[in-house]
C-alpha positions as CSV (number, residue, x, y, z in Angstrom):
1,M,-32.1,24.9,7.1
2,E,-31.1,24.6,3.8
3,L,-31.1,21.0,2.2
4,T,-28.0,20.2,-0.1
5,G,-28.4,18.0,-3.0
6,E,-27.5,14.8,-1.1
7,Q,-29.8,15.8,1.6
8,L,-32.5,16.2,-0.5
9,K,-31.8,12.5,-2.2
10,E,-31.8,11.1,1.4
11,A,-34.9,13.0,2.4
12,E,-36.6,11.5,-0.8
13,T,-35.0,7.8,0.1
14,Q,-36.1,7.9,3.7
15,L,-39.7,9.3,2.6
16,K,-40.0,6.3,0.3
17,R,-39.3,3.9,3.2
18,Y,-41.9,5.4,5.6
19,L,-44.6,6.8,3.4
20,P,-47.6,4.4,2.3
21,R,-47.1,3.7,-1.3
22,S,-50.3,5.6,-2.3
23,Q,-48.8,8.6,-0.5
24,Q,-45.5,8.1,-2.4
25,E,-47.4,7.9,-5.8
26,S,-49.4,11.1,-5.0
27,D,-48.0,14.7,-5.6
28,L,-47.9,15.5,-1.9
29,F,-44.5,13.6,-2.1
30,K,-43.3,16.5,-3.7
31,D,-44.0,18.7,-0.9
32,I,-40.5,18.4,0.0
33,L,-40.0,21.5,-1.9
34,F,-41.5,23.3,0.6
35,F,-38.3,23.3,2.7
36,A,-35.8,23.7,-0.1
37,K,-34.0,27.1,0.3
38,N,-31.0,27.3,-2.0
39,E,-32.0,28.1,-5.4
40,T,-29.1,26.4,-7.3
41,I,-30.0,23.2,-5.6
42,L,-33.5,23.6,-6.1
43,E,-32.9,24.0,-9.8
44,E,-31.0,21.1,-10.3
45,T,-34.0,19.1,-8.5
46,L,-36.5,20.3,-10.7
47,R,-34.6,19.5,-13.7
48,N,-34.0,15.7,-12.5
49,P,-36.6,14.0,-14.3
50,S,-36.2,11.0,-11.6
51,V,-37.3,13.5,-9.1
52,I,-40.1,15.3,-11.0
53,D,-42.0,14.0,-14.2
54,W,-43.2,17.4,-15.8
55,N,-45.3,15.4,-18.4
56,R,-48.0,14.6,-15.7
57,Y,-50.1,16.6,-13.4
58,L,-48.4,18.2,-10.2
59,C,-49.3,19.9,-7.2
60,L,-46.2,21.6,-5.6
61,G,-45.7,23.7,-2.8
62,F,-42.6,25.7,-2.4
63,D,-41.0,29.1,-1.0
64,Y,-43.0,31.7,-3.1
65,R,-39.4,33.3,-3.7
66,H,-38.9,30.6,-6.1
67,R,-42.0,31.3,-8.1
68,D,-40.2,32.6,-11.1
69,L,-37.9,29.5,-11.0
70,F,-40.7,27.1,-11.0
71,E,-42.5,29.0,-13.9
72,A,-39.5,29.1,-15.8
73,V,-38.6,25.4,-15.6
74,A,-42.2,24.3,-16.3
75,S,-42.2,26.7,-19.3
76,E,-39.4,25.1,-20.6
77,K,-41.0,21.6,-20.2
78,D,-44.3,22.6,-21.6
79,A,-46.4,22.2,-18.4
80,P,-48.9,24.9,-17.9
81,S,-49.0,26.3,-14.5
82,K,-51.7,28.0,-12.1
83,Q,-51.4,29.4,-8.8
84,L,-53.6,27.9,-6.0
85,S,-52.8,29.8,-3.1
86,V,-50.0,31.8,-1.2
87,C,-50.1,31.1,2.4
88,H,-48.6,32.4,5.6
89,M,-46.6,29.6,7.6
90,M,-47.5,30.0,11.5
91,T,-46.0,28.1,14.1
92,L,-46.8,27.4,17.6
93,E,-43.1,27.3,19.1
94,D,-44.2,26.4,22.6
95,V,-47.5,24.4,23.2
96,S,-47.7,25.6,26.7
97,N,-48.4,28.8,25.6
98,L,-52.0,27.6,24.5
99,P,-54.6,29.2,26.2
100,I,-56.9,27.0,28.6
101,I,-60.1,25.9,26.4
102,D,-63.1,24.2,28.2
103,S,-64.1,21.5,26.0
104,S,-66.1,19.7,28.4
105,G,-69.7,18.5,27.0
106,I,-67.9,18.3,23.6
107,S,-67.5,14.7,22.2
108,L,-64.0,14.3,19.8
109,S,-62.9,11.6,17.9
110,S,-61.1,10.9,14.8
111,L,-62.1,10.8,11.2
112,D,-62.4,7.7,9.1
113,E,-63.1,6.7,5.6
114,S,-66.8,7.1,5.8
115,H,-66.4,10.8,6.1
116,I,-64.2,11.5,3.0
117,G,-67.4,12.3,1.2
118,L,-68.4,15.1,3.6
119,V,-64.9,16.6,4.1
120,N,-64.5,16.6,0.3
121,Q,-68.0,18.1,-0.2
122,M,-66.9,21.0,2.5
123,W,-63.5,21.9,1.5
124,K,-62.6,24.7,-0.8
125,F,-60.4,22.3,-3.2
126,G,-62.7,19.2,-2.9
127,N,-64.9,17.9,-5.9
128,D,-61.9,16.5,-7.6
129,D,-60.9,12.9,-7.9
130,R,-57.4,14.1,-7.3
131,N,-58.2,15.5,-4.1
132,V,-60.5,12.5,-3.0
133,G,-57.7,10.3,-2.9
134,M,-55.1,12.9,-1.0
135,L,-58.2,13.2,1.4
136,R,-58.2,9.4,1.7
137,D,-54.5,9.2,2.5
138,M,-54.7,12.0,5.1
139,I,-57.6,10.5,6.9
140,T,-56.2,7.0,6.6
141,H,-52.4,7.2,7.4
142,F,-52.3,10.9,9.5
143,P,-53.7,12.1,12.6
144,S,-57.0,13.8,12.4
145,C,-59.8,15.2,15.1
146,C,-63.4,15.8,14.7
147,V,-66.1,17.1,17.2
148,L,-69.3,15.0,16.7
149,D,-73.0,15.8,17.2
150,A,-75.4,13.6,19.3
151,E,-75.9,11.4,16.3
152,A,-72.1,10.9,16.5
153,K,-71.6,12.6,13.3
154,P,-68.6,15.0,12.5
155,V,-69.8,18.8,12.4
156,A,-66.5,20.2,12.8
157,W,-62.7,18.7,11.8
158,I,-59.2,19.4,11.4
159,L,-56.6,17.0,9.5
160,V,-52.8,16.9,9.2
161,Y,-51.0,17.1,5.6
162,S,-48.1,14.8,4.6
163,K,-45.6,17.3,5.4
164,C,-47.0,17.4,8.9
165,A,-49.0,20.7,8.8
166,M,-52.2,20.9,10.3
167,G,-55.0,22.0,7.6
168,V,-58.5,21.4,6.3
169,L,-60.1,23.0,9.3
170,Y,-63.7,23.4,8.8
171,T,-66.8,23.8,11.0
172,L,-70.4,23.4,9.6
173,P,-72.3,26.7,9.3
174,E,-75.1,25.7,11.7
175,H,-72.6,24.6,14.3
176,R,-70.3,27.9,14.2
177,G,-69.8,30.0,17.0
178,K,-69.3,27.2,19.8
179,G,-65.4,27.3,20.0
180,Y,-65.2,24.2,18.2
181,A,-62.2,25.3,16.0
182,K,-60.3,26.3,19.0
183,V,-60.8,22.9,20.5
184,L,-59.7,21.1,17.5
185,I,-56.8,23.3,16.8
186,S,-55.5,23.1,20.7
187,T,-56.2,19.1,20.9
188,M,-54.3,18.5,17.4
189,S,-51.2,20.8,18.6
190,K,-51.0,18.9,21.7
191,R,-50.9,15.5,20.1
192,L,-48.5,16.6,17.4
193,H,-46.0,17.8,19.9
194,A,-46.5,14.8,22.4
195,E,-45.5,12.6,19.5
196,G,-42.6,14.8,18.8
197,Y,-43.9,16.7,15.7
198,P,-43.3,20.5,14.9
199,V,-46.9,22.4,15.2
200,F,-47.4,24.5,12.3
201,C,-50.2,25.4,9.7
202,F,-50.2,27.4,6.1
203,I,-52.9,30.0,6.3
204,E,-54.1,31.7,2.9
205,E,-53.2,35.4,2.7
206,E,-56.7,36.3,2.2
207,N,-58.1,34.1,5.1
208,T,-57.9,36.8,7.6
209,A,-60.3,34.9,10.0
210,S,-58.1,31.8,10.2
211,Y,-55.0,33.9,10.7
212,E,-56.6,35.6,13.6
213,L,-57.8,32.6,15.0
214,F,-54.5,30.7,15.1
215,R,-52.6,34.0,16.2
216,S,-55.0,34.3,19.2
217,L,-53.9,30.6,20.2
218,G,-50.3,31.7,20.2
219,F,-49.0,30.9,16.7
220,T,-46.8,33.3,15.3
221,E,-45.4,33.8,11.7
222,D,-42.2,34.7,9.9
223,P,-43.2,37.8,7.9
224,S,-40.6,37.1,5.4
225,Y,-41.9,34.0,4.2
226,R,-44.6,32.6,2.3
227,A,-45.8,29.3,1.0
228,A,-46.9,28.9,-2.5
229,C,-49.0,26.1,-4.0
230,F,-49.2,25.6,-8.0
231,V,-50.5,23.1,-9.9
232,F,-49.0,22.0,-13.3
233,N,-50.7,20.2,-16.3
234,D,-54.3,20.7,-15.0
235,I,-56.0,20.0,-18.1
C-alpha cells in the first residue's frame, strides 16, 4: 500500500505517541521510509527538514529502487552516504504453515539489559555506541527470545526491530547444529502473530544460509523487492 503525504504525517504522529522517547530520537524512527512507495511523495518527505535532519548521522532503510533518489538528495545536502546492506524481505503469510518443531528440553526466555553486551559483541553491526543504544531499545521495548544453557546464560537469540521485523538472529558457534534457530524463529513468529503483528524479516542478499533457513520454515519473498539500508554522515 502506498502512503500519501498526509498518511506519512499521520504515521509520524502516531509513532511519536506510542514509541518511547528514546526510540523516537533514534534513527530507527526513520524506518517508516521502508514502506514509502510513491517516489514523488518520498522526495517531498526527504526534503522536509521537519522529518529528516541531513546534518546529523542517519541510518535509513528504504526500497532499493529509490537508491538514486536518496543519494541525490544526500549529495545536495552534503551528507556522505554508505551502503550497509541490501536485503530480501521474507514474510510468513500463514503461521499454520510452520513445521512442527520439537523444543522439548530447550529452556526459552527473553533477553534483558544485562545481555546487551553479549548481543552487541556477536552482532555484525555491533561495537558502536549508536548500535548499543539501538539494541537497548529493542531489548527493553520490543519482544525477544533466547535459548538458555544450564547456567541460565543466553546461547542463541532473536530480537524484533522497531518496524516489527525479526532480526539479529544468532547462535554461539559452540551451540550450533542443535536446531536452536528454528525454535527461536518459530516461537517468535507465533508470538507476533498472536499479538496481531505481521511476521517478516529482512535477510542480506549474501546470507544464503539464513535465506534457506527461513524458506524451509515457510517464509516467502517478493523477488521484485529489495530493502536497502544506508548510513549518512557516518564520520
